[in-house]
C-alpha positions as a Markdown table, in Angstrom:
| # | Residue | x | y | z |
|---|---|---|---|---|
| 1 | Met | -18.6 | 26.5 | 6.1 |
| 2 | Trp | -18.4 | 30.1 | 4.9 |
| 3 | Arg | -21.6 | 31.3 | 6.6 |
| 4 | Lys | -22.0 | 33.7 | 9.4 |
| 5 | Arg | -24.2 | 32.7 | 12.3 |
| 6 | Gly | -25.4 | 29.7 | 10.5 |
| 7 | Val | -27.1 | 31.6 | 7.6 |
| 8 | Phe | -26.0 | 30.1 | 4.3 |
| 9 | Leu | -25.1 | 32.7 | 1.7 |
| 10 | Ala | -27.1 | 32.1 | -1.5 |
| 11 | Leu | -25.2 | 31.6 | -4.8 |
| 12 | Trp | -24.5 | 34.8 | -6.7 |
| 13 | Val | -24.6 | 35.0 | -10.5 |
| 14 | Ala | -21.3 | 36.5 | -11.7 |
| 15 | Leu | -22.0 | 40.2 | -12.0 |
| 16 | Phe | -19.2 | 41.2 | -14.4 |
| 17 | Ala | -16.6 | 39.8 | -16.7 |
| 18 | Leu | -13.3 | 38.6 | -15.1 |
| 19 | Ala | -10.8 | 41.5 | -14.9 |
| 20 | Thr | -7.5 | 42.1 | -13.3 |
| 21 | Ser | -7.3 | 44.5 | -10.4 |
| 22 | Gly | -5.8 | 47.9 | -10.7 |
| 23 | Cys | -2.9 | 46.7 | -8.5 |
| 24 | Gly | -1.9 | 44.1 | -11.0 |
| 25 | Gly | -1.4 | 45.8 | -14.4 |
| 26 | Gly | -1.2 | 48.9 | -16.4 |
| 27 | Phe | 2.6 | 49.3 | -16.4 |
| 28 | Ser | 4.3 | 50.3 | -19.6 |
| 29 | Ser | 7.6 | 48.8 | -20.8 |
| 30 | Gln | 9.2 | 52.0 | -19.5 |
| 31 | Ser | 7.7 | 51.7 | -16.0 |
| 32 | Ala | 8.3 | 48.6 | -13.9 |
| 33 | Pro | 5.8 | 47.8 | -11.1 |
| 34 | Pro | 7.0 | 48.6 | -7.5 |
| 35 | Pro | 8.5 | 45.6 | -5.7 |
| 36 | Gly | 5.9 | 43.2 | -4.3 |
| 37 | Thr | 3.2 | 44.3 | -6.7 |
| 38 | Pro | 1.2 | 41.3 | -7.8 |
| 39 | Pro | 1.4 | 40.5 | -11.5 |
| 40 | Ala | -1.4 | 40.9 | -14.0 |
| 41 | Val | -3.4 | 37.6 | -14.0 |
| 42 | Ala | -6.6 | 36.2 | -15.4 |
| 43 | Leu | -8.8 | 33.1 | -14.9 |
| 44 | Thr | -9.3 | 30.5 | -17.6 |
| 45 | Thr | -12.0 | 27.9 | -17.3 |
| 46 | Ile | -10.9 | 24.2 | -16.9 |
| 47 | Ala | -14.2 | 22.5 | -16.0 |
| 48 | Thr | -17.9 | 23.5 | -15.6 |
| 49 | Gly | -21.1 | 21.8 | -14.5 |
| 50 | Leu | -19.9 | 20.6 | -11.1 |
| 51 | Asn | -22.2 | 20.4 | -8.1 |
| 52 | Ser | -20.9 | 22.7 | -5.4 |
| 53 | Pro | -17.2 | 22.0 | -5.7 |
| 54 | Val | -15.4 | 22.7 | -2.4 |
| 55 | Asp | -12.0 | 21.1 | -2.7 |
| 56 | Leu | -9.4 | 20.2 | -5.4 |
| 57 | Gln | -6.6 | 17.7 | -4.7 |
| 58 | Thr | -3.8 | 16.4 | -6.8 |
| 59 | Pro | -2.1 | 13.1 | -5.8 |
| 60 | Asp | 1.6 | 12.7 | -6.2 |
| 61 | Asp | 1.4 | 9.8 | -8.7 |
| 62 | Asn | 2.6 | 11.5 | -11.9 |
| 63 | Ser | -0.9 | 10.9 | -13.5 |
| 64 | Gly | -1.6 | 14.6 | -13.9 |
| 65 | Arg | -5.2 | 14.0 | -12.7 |
| 66 | Met | -7.0 | 16.5 | -10.4 |
| 67 | Phe | -9.8 | 15.3 | -8.1 |
| 68 | Val | -12.6 | 17.7 | -7.3 |
| 69 | Val | -14.7 | 17.2 | -4.2 |
| 70 | Glu | -18.4 | 18.0 | -4.7 |
| 71 | Gln | -20.2 | 18.9 | -1.4 |
| 72 | Ser | -23.1 | 16.7 | -2.5 |
| 73 | Gly | -21.0 | 13.6 | -1.9 |
| 74 | Thr | -19.1 | 12.8 | -5.1 |
| 75 | Ile | -15.6 | 13.2 | -6.3 |
| 76 | Arg | -14.9 | 14.0 | -10.0 |
| 77 | Ile | -11.7 | 13.6 | -12.0 |
| 78 | Ile | -10.2 | 16.2 | -14.3 |
| 79 | Ala | -7.8 | 14.6 | -16.7 |
| 80 | Asn | -6.1 | 16.4 | -19.5 |
| 81 | Asn | -8.2 | 19.5 | -18.8 |
| 82 | Ala | -11.4 | 17.5 | -19.2 |
| 83 | Leu | -14.0 | 16.5 | -16.6 |
| 84 | Leu | -14.5 | 12.7 | -16.8 |
| 85 | Pro | -18.2 | 11.8 | -17.0 |
| 86 | Thr | -18.1 | 9.0 | -14.3 |
| 87 | Pro | -17.5 | 10.0 | -10.7 |
| 88 | Phe | -14.4 | 8.7 | -9.0 |
| 89 | Leu | -16.5 | 8.1 | -5.9 |
| 90 | Asn | -20.2 | 8.6 | -4.9 |
| 91 | Ile | -21.0 | 8.5 | -1.2 |
| 92 | Ala | -24.1 | 10.8 | -1.4 |
| 93 | Thr | -26.1 | 8.3 | 0.7 |
| 94 | Lys | -23.6 | 8.7 | 3.6 |
| 95 | Val | -23.5 | 12.5 | 3.3 |
| 96 | Thr | -25.9 | 15.1 | 4.5 |
| 97 | Phe | -25.7 | 17.9 | 1.9 |
| 98 | Ser | -27.2 | 20.9 | 3.5 |
| 99 | Gly | -25.9 | 24.4 | 4.3 |
| 100 | Glu | -22.4 | 23.9 | 5.6 |
| 101 | Met | -22.6 | 20.1 | 5.8 |
| 102 | Gly | -21.6 | 17.6 | 3.2 |
| 103 | Leu | -18.5 | 16.1 | 1.8 |
| 104 | Leu | -16.0 | 18.8 | 2.6 |
| 105 | Gly | -12.4 | 17.6 | 2.0 |
| 106 | Ala | -10.1 | 15.0 | 0.7 |
| 107 | Ala | -6.4 | 14.1 | 1.0 |
| 108 | Phe | -4.3 | 11.5 | -0.8 |
| 109 | His | -1.8 | 9.4 | 1.2 |
| 110 | Pro | 1.8 | 10.6 | 0.6 |
| 111 | Ala | 2.5 | 7.0 | -0.7 |
| 112 | Phe | -0.7 | 7.0 | -2.8 |
| 113 | Ser | 1.1 | 5.6 | -5.8 |
| 114 | Gln | 2.0 | 2.5 | -3.8 |
| 115 | Asn | -1.0 | 2.0 | -1.4 |
| 116 | Gln | -3.8 | 3.7 | -3.3 |
| 117 | Lys | -5.3 | 5.2 | -0.1 |
| 118 | Phe | -7.1 | 8.5 | 0.3 |
| 119 | Tyr | -9.0 | 10.2 | 3.1 |
| 120 | Leu | -12.3 | 12.1 | 3.3 |
| 121 | Asn | -13.9 | 14.5 | 5.8 |
| 122 | Tyr | -17.7 | 14.4 | 5.6 |
| 123 | Val | -20.8 | 15.3 | 7.7 |
| 124 | His | -23.8 | 13.1 | 8.3 |
| 125 | Ser | -27.0 | 14.2 | 10.2 |
| 126 | Ser | -29.8 | 11.9 | 11.3 |
| 127 | Gly | -32.4 | 12.2 | 14.0 |
| 128 | Gly | -30.9 | 15.4 | 15.4 |
| 129 | Val | -27.4 | 13.8 | 15.7 |
| 130 | Ile | -24.7 | 15.5 | 13.6 |
| 131 | Gln | -21.3 | 14.0 | 13.2 |
| 132 | Ser | -18.1 | 14.6 | 11.2 |
| 133 | Phe | -16.4 | 11.5 | 9.9 |
| 134 | Ile | -12.8 | 11.1 | 8.9 |
| 135 | Ala | -12.6 | 8.0 | 6.7 |
| 136 | Glu | -10.0 | 6.0 | 4.7 |
| 137 | Tyr | -10.8 | 4.7 | 1.2 |
| 138 | Gln | -8.9 | 2.8 | -1.4 |
| 139 | Val | -8.9 | 2.9 | -5.2 |
| 140 | Ser | -10.5 | -0.1 | -7.0 |
| 141 | Ala | -7.9 | -2.6 | -8.1 |
| 142 | Ala | -9.6 | -2.9 | -11.5 |
| 143 | Asp | -9.8 | 0.8 | -12.5 |
| 144 | Pro | -7.5 | 3.7 | -11.3 |
| 145 | Asn | -10.3 | 6.1 | -12.0 |
| 146 | Gln | -12.7 | 4.4 | -9.7 |
| 147 | Ala | -12.6 | 4.2 | -5.9 |
| 148 | Asp | -14.0 | 1.3 | -4.0 |
| 149 | Pro | -16.9 | 2.5 | -1.9 |
| 150 | Ala | -16.9 | -0.7 | 0.1 |
| 151 | Ser | -13.4 | 0.0 | 1.3 |
| 152 | Glu | -14.4 | 2.7 | 3.8 |
| 153 | Arg | -12.7 | 2.5 | 7.2 |
| 154 | Ile | -13.8 | 5.1 | 9.7 |
| 155 | Leu | -10.8 | 6.6 | 11.6 |
| 156 | Leu | -12.4 | 9.3 | 13.7 |
| 157 | Thr | -16.0 | 10.4 | 14.5 |
| 158 | Val | -16.7 | 13.8 | 16.0 |
| 159 | Asp | -20.1 | 14.8 | 17.4 |
| 160 | Gln | -21.3 | 18.2 | 16.3 |
| 161 | Pro | -23.6 | 20.4 | 18.4 |
| 162 | Tyr | -24.9 | 22.6 | 15.5 |
| 163 | Asp | -25.1 | 22.4 | 11.7 |
| 164 | Asn | -22.5 | 25.0 | 10.8 |
| 165 | His | -18.7 | 25.7 | 11.2 |
| 166 | Lys | -17.5 | 22.2 | 10.3 |
| 167 | Gly | -14.1 | 23.1 | 8.9 |
| 168 | Gly | -13.5 | 20.2 | 6.5 |
| 169 | Gln | -10.0 | 20.4 | 5.2 |
| 170 | Leu | -7.6 | 17.5 | 5.3 |
| 171 | Ala | -3.9 | 17.6 | 4.4 |
| 172 | Phe | -0.8 | 15.6 | 5.0 |
| 173 | Gly | 2.1 | 17.5 | 6.4 |
| 174 | Pro | 5.7 | 17.2 | 5.4 |
| 175 | Asp | 6.0 | 15.0 | 8.5 |
| 176 | Gly | 3.7 | 12.4 | 6.9 |
| 177 | Phe | 0.9 | 12.9 | 9.5 |
| 178 | Leu | -2.7 | 13.8 | 8.7 |
| 179 | Tyr | -3.8 | 17.3 | 9.7 |
| 180 | Ile | -7.6 | 17.8 | 10.2 |
| 181 | Gly | -9.2 | 21.2 | 10.5 |
| 182 | Leu | -12.4 | 21.3 | 12.6 |
| 183 | Gly | -14.6 | 24.3 | 13.3 |
| 184 | Asp | -16.0 | 25.3 | 16.7 |
| 185 | Gly | -19.2 | 23.3 | 16.2 |
| 186 | Gly | -21.4 | 26.2 | 15.2 |
| 187 | Ser | -24.1 | 28.6 | 16.2 |
| 188 | Gly | -22.6 | 32.1 | 16.7 |
| 189 | Gly | -20.0 | 33.4 | 19.0 |
| 190 | Asp | -18.9 | 29.8 | 20.1 |
| 191 | Pro | -21.5 | 29.6 | 22.9 |
| 192 | Leu | -20.0 | 26.3 | 24.2 |
| 193 | Gly | -16.5 | 27.7 | 24.5 |
| 194 | Asn | -15.1 | 25.0 | 22.2 |
| 195 | Gly | -12.4 | 27.1 | 20.7 |
| 196 | Gln | -10.6 | 27.6 | 24.0 |
| 197 | Ser | -11.3 | 24.2 | 25.5 |
| 198 | Leu | -8.6 | 21.5 | 25.3 |
| 199 | Asp | -11.2 | 18.9 | 26.2 |
| 200 | Thr | -12.9 | 18.9 | 22.8 |
| 201 | Leu | -11.7 | 18.4 | 19.3 |
| 202 | Leu | -13.9 | 21.2 | 18.0 |
| 203 | Gly | -12.2 | 24.5 | 17.1 |
| 204 | Lys | -8.9 | 22.8 | 16.5 |
| 205 | Met | -6.2 | 21.6 | 14.1 |
| 206 | Leu | -5.7 | 17.9 | 14.8 |
| 207 | Arg | -2.7 | 15.8 | 13.9 |
| 208 | Ile | -2.9 | 12.0 | 13.7 |
| 209 | Asp | -0.8 | 9.1 | 12.5 |
| 210 | Ile | -2.9 | 7.1 | 10.1 |
| 211 | Asp | -0.2 | 4.5 | 9.4 |
| 212 | His | -0.4 | 3.0 | 12.9 |
| 213 | Ala | -3.1 | 2.3 | 15.5 |
| 214 | Ser | -3.0 | 2.4 | 19.2 |
| 215 | Gly | -5.2 | 2.8 | 22.3 |
| 216 | Gly | -8.1 | 1.1 | 20.6 |
| 217 | Lys | -8.3 | 3.7 | 17.8 |
| 218 | Asn | -7.8 | 3.3 | 14.1 |
| 219 | Tyr | -4.9 | 5.7 | 14.3 |
| 220 | Ala | -2.0 | 6.6 | 16.6 |
| 221 | Ile | -1.1 | 9.8 | 18.3 |
| 222 | Pro | 2.3 | 11.3 | 17.2 |
| 223 | Pro | 4.4 | 11.3 | 20.3 |
| 224 | Asp | 5.4 | 14.9 | 20.0 |
| 225 | Asn | 1.8 | 16.3 | 19.8 |
| 226 | Pro | 1.7 | 19.1 | 22.3 |
| 227 | Phe | -0.8 | 17.7 | 24.7 |
| 228 | Val | 0.5 | 14.1 | 24.8 |
| 229 | Gly | 0.8 | 13.0 | 28.5 |
| 230 | Thr | -1.6 | 15.6 | 29.8 |
| 231 | Ser | -5.3 | 15.3 | 30.7 |
| 232 | His | -6.3 | 17.0 | 27.4 |
| 233 | Met | -7.1 | 15.6 | 24.0 |
| 234 | Pro | -3.9 | 14.3 | 22.5 |
| 235 | Glu | -5.0 | 14.7 | 18.9 |
| 236 | Ile | -4.9 | 18.5 | 19.3 |
| 237 | Trp | -2.0 | 20.3 | 17.5 |
| 238 | Ala | -3.3 | 23.9 | 17.6 |
| 239 | Tyr | -6.5 | 25.5 | 19.0 |
| 240 | Gly | -8.5 | 28.7 | 19.2 |
| 241 | Leu | -10.0 | 28.4 | 15.7 |
| 242 | Arg | -13.5 | 29.4 | 14.7 |
| 243 | Asn | -13.9 | 27.8 | 11.3 |
| 244 | Pro | -10.7 | 26.9 | 9.4 |
| 245 | Trp | -11.7 | 27.0 | 5.8 |
| 246 | Arg | -8.8 | 25.9 | 3.8 |
| 247 | Phe | -5.2 | 25.4 | 5.0 |
| 248 | Ser | -2.1 | 24.4 | 3.2 |
| 249 | Phe | 1.6 | 23.7 | 3.8 |
| 250 | Glu | 4.2 | 25.8 | 2.0 |
| 251 | Arg | 6.2 | 23.4 | -0.1 |
| 252 | Ser | 9.6 | 25.0 | 0.5 |
| 253 | Thr | 9.4 | 25.7 | 4.2 |
| 254 | Gly | 6.6 | 23.4 | 5.6 |
| 255 | Arg | 4.8 | 26.4 | 7.2 |
| 256 | Leu | 1.1 | 25.9 | 7.7 |
| 257 | Phe | -1.1 | 28.7 | 6.4 |
| 258 | Cys | -4.7 | 28.6 | 7.7 |
| 259 | Ala | -7.6 | 30.9 | 6.8 |
| 260 | Asp | -10.0 | 31.2 | 9.7 |
| 261 | Val | -13.5 | 32.5 | 8.9 |
| 262 | Gly | -14.5 | 35.3 | 11.3 |
| 263 | Gln | -17.8 | 36.1 | 13.1 |
| 264 | Asp | -19.1 | 39.6 | 12.6 |
| 265 | Asn | -16.3 | 41.9 | 11.6 |
| 266 | Tyr | -12.9 | 40.4 | 10.6 |
| 267 | Glu | -11.4 | 37.6 | 8.6 |
| 268 | Glu | -8.0 | 36.2 | 9.4 |
| 269 | Ile | -5.0 | 34.3 | 8.1 |
| 270 | Asp | -2.8 | 32.5 | 10.6 |
| 271 | Leu | 0.5 | 30.7 | 10.5 |
| 272 | Leu | -0.3 | 27.8 | 12.7 |
| 273 | Gln | 2.2 | 26.5 | 15.2 |
| 274 | Lys | 2.3 | 23.4 | 17.3 |
| 275 | Gly | 0.5 | 24.0 | 20.6 |
| 276 | Gly | -0.5 | 27.5 | 19.5 |
| 277 | Asn | -3.6 | 29.3 | 20.8 |
| 278 | Phe | -5.1 | 31.4 | 18.0 |
| 279 | Gly | -7.5 | 33.3 | 20.0 |
| 280 | Trp | -11.1 | 32.4 | 19.2 |
| 281 | Asn | -13.5 | 33.3 | 20.9 |
| 282 | Val | -11.4 | 35.7 | 22.9 |
| 283 | Met | -10.3 | 37.4 | 19.7 |
| 284 | Glu | -11.7 | 37.9 | 16.3 |
| 285 | Gly | -8.7 | 38.6 | 14.1 |
| 286 | Met | -6.5 | 41.1 | 15.9 |
| 287 | His | -9.4 | 42.5 | 17.9 |
| 288 | Cys | -11.2 | 41.7 | 21.2 |
| 289 | Tyr | -14.4 | 39.7 | 20.5 |
| 290 | Asn | -15.2 | 38.7 | 24.1 |
| 291 | Ala | -15.0 | 42.1 | 25.8 |
| 292 | Ser | -15.6 | 40.6 | 29.2 |
| 293 | Asn | -12.6 | 38.2 | 28.9 |
| 294 | Cys | -10.1 | 39.8 | 26.5 |
| 295 | Asp | -6.9 | 38.5 | 28.0 |
| 296 | Met | -4.4 | 38.3 | 25.1 |
| 297 | Asn | -1.7 | 36.6 | 27.2 |
| 298 | Gly | -0.3 | 33.6 | 25.3 |
| 299 | Leu | -2.5 | 34.2 | 22.2 |
| 300 | Leu | -1.0 | 34.1 | 18.7 |
| 301 | Leu | -2.4 | 36.8 | 16.4 |
| 302 | Pro | -2.9 | 36.4 | 12.7 |
| 303 | Ile | -0.4 | 37.4 | 10.1 |
| 304 | Ala | -3.1 | 39.3 | 8.3 |
| 305 | Glu | -6.8 | 40.2 | 8.5 |
| 306 | Tyr | -9.4 | 42.2 | 6.6 |
| 307 | Ser | -12.7 | 43.7 | 7.7 |
| 308 | His | -16.2 | 42.9 | 6.4 |
| 309 | Ser | -16.0 | 46.1 | 4.3 |
| 310 | Glu | -13.9 | 43.9 | 1.9 |
| 311 | Gly | -15.5 | 40.5 | 2.2 |
| 312 | Val | -17.5 | 38.2 | 4.4 |
| 313 | Ala | -15.7 | 34.8 | 4.6 |
| 314 | Val | -12.0 | 34.1 | 3.9 |
| 315 | Ile | -11.0 | 31.3 | 1.6 |
| 316 | Gly | -7.5 | 30.0 | 2.2 |
| 317 | Gly | -5.2 | 29.1 | -0.7 |
| 318 | Tyr | -1.5 | 28.3 | -1.4 |
| 319 | Val | 1.9 | 29.8 | -1.7 |
| 320 | Tyr | 2.5 | 30.0 | -5.5 |
| 321 | Thr | 5.4 | 27.8 | -6.6 |
| 322 | Gly | 4.6 | 27.4 | -10.3 |
| 323 | Lys | 6.5 | 28.7 | -13.3 |
| 324 | Ala | 3.7 | 30.2 | -15.5 |
| 325 | Ile | 3.4 | 33.5 | -13.5 |
| 326 | Ser | 6.9 | 34.5 | -12.5 |
| 327 | Gly | 5.8 | 37.6 | -10.6 |
| 328 | Leu | 3.6 | 35.6 | -8.3 |
| 329 | Ala | 6.5 | 33.4 | -7.0 |
| 330 | Gly | 6.5 | 33.0 | -3.2 |
| 331 | Met | 3.2 | 34.9 | -2.7 |
| 332 | Tyr | 0.4 | 33.3 | -0.7 |
| 333 | Val | -2.9 | 33.5 | -2.7 |
| 334 | Leu | -6.2 | 33.7 | -0.8 |
| 335 | Gly | -9.7 | 34.9 | -1.6 |
| 336 | Asp | -13.1 | 35.8 | -0.2 |
| 337 | Tyr | -16.4 | 33.8 | -0.8 |
| 338 | Gly | -18.7 | 36.8 | -0.8 |
| 339 | Ser | -16.8 | 39.5 | -2.6 |
| 340 | Gly | -15.0 | 37.2 | -5.0 |
| 341 | Thr | -11.8 | 39.1 | -4.5 |
| 342 | Ile | -8.4 | 37.3 | -4.7 |
| 343 | Trp | -5.5 | 38.8 | -2.9 |
| 344 | Thr | -1.8 | 38.0 | -2.3 |
| 345 | Leu | 0.1 | 38.0 | 0.9 |
| 346 | Gln | 3.8 | 38.7 | 0.7 |
| 347 | Glu | 6.4 | 38.6 | 3.5 |
| 348 | Asn | 9.0 | 41.3 | 3.4 |
| 349 | Pro | 10.9 | 41.8 | 5.7 |
| 350 | Pro | 10.5 | 38.5 | 7.6 |
| 351 | Gly | 7.5 | 38.6 | 9.9 |
| 352 | Thr | 5.9 | 41.5 | 8.0 |
| 353 | Trp | 3.1 | 40.7 | 5.6 |
| 354 | Thr | 1.6 | 42.9 | 2.9 |
| 355 | Arg | -1.8 | 42.1 | 1.4 |
| 356 | Ala | -2.6 | 43.3 | -2.2 |
| 357 | Glu | -5.5 | 42.7 | -4.5 |
| 358 | Leu | -4.7 | 40.3 | -7.3 |
| 359 | Leu | -8.0 | 39.9 | -9.1 |
| 360 | Ser | -11.7 | 40.8 | -8.8 |
| 361 | Thr | -13.8 | 37.8 | -10.0 |
| 362 | Gly | -17.4 | 38.5 | -9.1 |
| 363 | Arg | -17.7 | 34.8 | -8.2 |
| 364 | Asn | -18.5 | 32.9 | -5.0 |
| 365 | Leu | -15.1 | 31.4 | -4.4 |
| 366 | Ser | -15.3 | 28.2 | -2.4 |
| 367 | Ser | -11.7 | 26.9 | -2.4 |
| 368 | Phe | -8.3 | 26.9 | -4.2 |
| 369 | Gly | -6.3 | 24.0 | -5.5 |
| 370 | Gln | -2.7 | 23.4 | -6.5 |
| 371 | Asp | -1.3 | 21.0 | -9.1 |
| 372 | Ala | 1.9 | 19.1 | -9.0 |
| 373 | Ala | 3.7 | 21.9 | -10.9 |
| 374 | Gly | 2.6 | 24.5 | -8.3 |
| 375 | Glu | 0.0 | 26.2 | -10.5 |
| 376 | Ile | -3.1 | 27.5 | -8.7 |
| 377 | Tyr | -6.8 | 26.7 | -9.4 |
| 378 | Val | -9.9 | 28.5 | -8.2 |
| 379 | Leu | -13.2 | 26.8 | -7.4 |
| 380 | Asp | -16.4 | 28.6 | -7.9 |
| 381 | Leu | -19.3 | 27.2 | -5.8 |
| 382 | Ala | -21.6 | 27.7 | -8.9 |
| 383 | Gly | -19.8 | 24.7 | -10.4 |
| 384 | Asn | -16.6 | 25.8 | -12.1 |
| 385 | Val | -12.9 | 25.1 | -11.8 |
| 386 | Leu | -10.7 | 27.8 | -13.2 |
| 387 | Lys | -6.9 | 28.3 | -13.4 |
| 388 | Leu | -4.8 | 31.4 | -12.6 |
| 389 | Val | -2.9 | 32.3 | -15.7 |
| 390 | Pro | -0.7 | 35.3 | -16.7 |
| 391 | Gln | -2.6 | 38.0 | -18.5 |
């Protein structure tokens, strides 16, 4: 997930109290911050006691509930800022919770309020066979806070060669299709060349139609997917990814932001495009990784990167669209698992991105979440859900 070369980073105890960065505050009423400077923010705790939370999703059903994915195989509900005691779903017996494997992501159908369907990405390992599963579930007809575990319908199964770099995010795009982020399959340096191969689903962003079925599959291929009609895998929407750990669609534009965890030296943030090749394992960030084959022709470089002097594994977030922190409007919020730093990316002028520190947390960040109002939440792998608030 956020490891390097398959070595899982141990949980850190928070080393210091939450504080805003020097970039975010300290301006008097007589001195306005320079344009583009992130506002002063803090974190407030919403829920504690979770088991390795790695995803937070909010269905568009006007319920105000937030659903937290625990890597161990359960989903919990936060309602009215309180963690409900009974899990929404428990599939721990199906999930292999180890290192970068487990229950890794969830997404609610765009018509969830009508059909009560949601989708999971989880990993199971048995007898040396490791597989990622994309599965559909439904909510129990008797209780909206309980899923029906017997409703599982497997849409897609992907064989995995190693136990790391699984990706795990699921998200529905503004086009109504399901986007699936898969890592390169693991080990270090992509030894099987999966990132650049169009004949495997590994190291890719996939795009499928879950409302239809064709070709003997439990889903259909959108007809405008870039490799439809070729000899390559038609599910592929973009490629050249190492380990996409959290991607999101900007609500106002539909742009797809993706944080791709690096190998030894650099972390990157991409704006994914249909059919785009984002470089791995030819490139790591904006730099040559494979020195013997560093042909950059046709590769799309990230919009931003940072070196391992600042962190070790990028955690993708969201473009802020909420109202509570006016100075954060339109900024993309991201973080790093190892350093616990949260940054913003701001585009000005178009095509030019500036990264600035927003907050130093001292936590092991595992994911971000966004509620229906556009406010942003931070997940700490130690078991906490926190909310970005103005300071």
